[in-house]
C-alpha positions as CSV (number, residue, x, y, z in Angstrom):
1,M,26.5,38.7,19.7
2,G,25.9,35.4,18.0
3,A,27.4,33.8,14.8
4,S,26.2,34.9,11.5
5,Y,23.8,33.1,9.3
6,L,26.6,31.9,6.9
7,K,28.7,30.6,9.8
8,R,25.4,28.8,11.1
9,Y,25.0,27.1,7.9
10,D,28.5,26.0,7.8
11,L,28.2,24.6,11.3
12,L,24.9,22.7,10.2
13,C,26.6,21.3,7.2
14,Q,29.7,20.1,9.1
15,K,27.3,18.5,11.7
16,L,25.4,16.8,9.1
17,V,28.5,15.4,7.5
18,Q,30.0,14.4,10.9
19,E,26.8,12.5,11.9
20,Q,27.0,10.9,8.4
21,L,23.6,12.0,7.4
22,Y,25.3,13.8,4.4
23,T,28.3,12.3,2.4
24,T,29.6,15.9,2.0
25,A,28.5,19.3,1.9
26,A,29.7,22.8,0.4
27,V,29.0,26.3,1.7
28,I,30.3,29.1,-0.5
29,A,29.5,32.7,-0.5
30,S,30.1,35.7,-2.8
31,P,29.8,39.4,-2.6
32,R,27.0,40.9,-4.8
33,S,29.8,42.7,-6.6
34,A,31.2,39.2,-7.8
35,V,28.5,39.0,-10.7
36,S,31.2,40.2,-13.1
37,T,34.2,38.5,-11.4
38,G,32.8,35.1,-10.0
39,E,34.7,35.7,-6.7
40,F,33.6,33.5,-3.9
41,F,34.9,32.4,-0.5
42,Q,34.6,29.3,1.3
43,M,33.6,28.8,5.1
44,S,35.8,26.0,6.2
45,A,37.9,23.0,4.8
46,M,35.2,20.4,5.6
47,T,32.7,22.4,3.5
48,D,34.9,23.8,0.7
49,L,34.0,23.3,-3.0
50,K,37.2,21.1,-3.8
51,T,36.0,18.6,-1.0
52,F,32.4,18.6,-2.5
53,V,33.4,18.1,-6.0
54,T,36.1,15.5,-5.3
55,S,33.5,13.4,-3.2
56,L,30.9,13.9,-6.1
57,A,33.3,12.7,-8.6
58,G,34.1,9.6,-6.6
59,H,30.4,8.8,-6.3
60,V,30.1,9.4,-10.1
61,A,32.9,7.1,-10.9
62,A,31.6,4.5,-8.5
63,E,28.2,4.5,-10.2
64,A,29.7,4.4,-13.6
65,A,31.8,1.4,-12.8
66,R,28.7,-0.3,-11.2
67,L,26.7,0.1,-14.6
68,E,29.5,-1.3,-16.8
């Protein structure tokens, strides 16, 4: 039995980041029941939401400094 689609997405994003085709990527998932709770889970440390948001904030700060 192979990997789930979710795991395949995670592996793809990890590879894109490792090959420096993407700066960062995030893979998050949630059950259908999370519509009222907002519950979600992350697949790996390399593709978690905190890593993605931190990198995005760094890019935004760099661009803001460049425009000043």
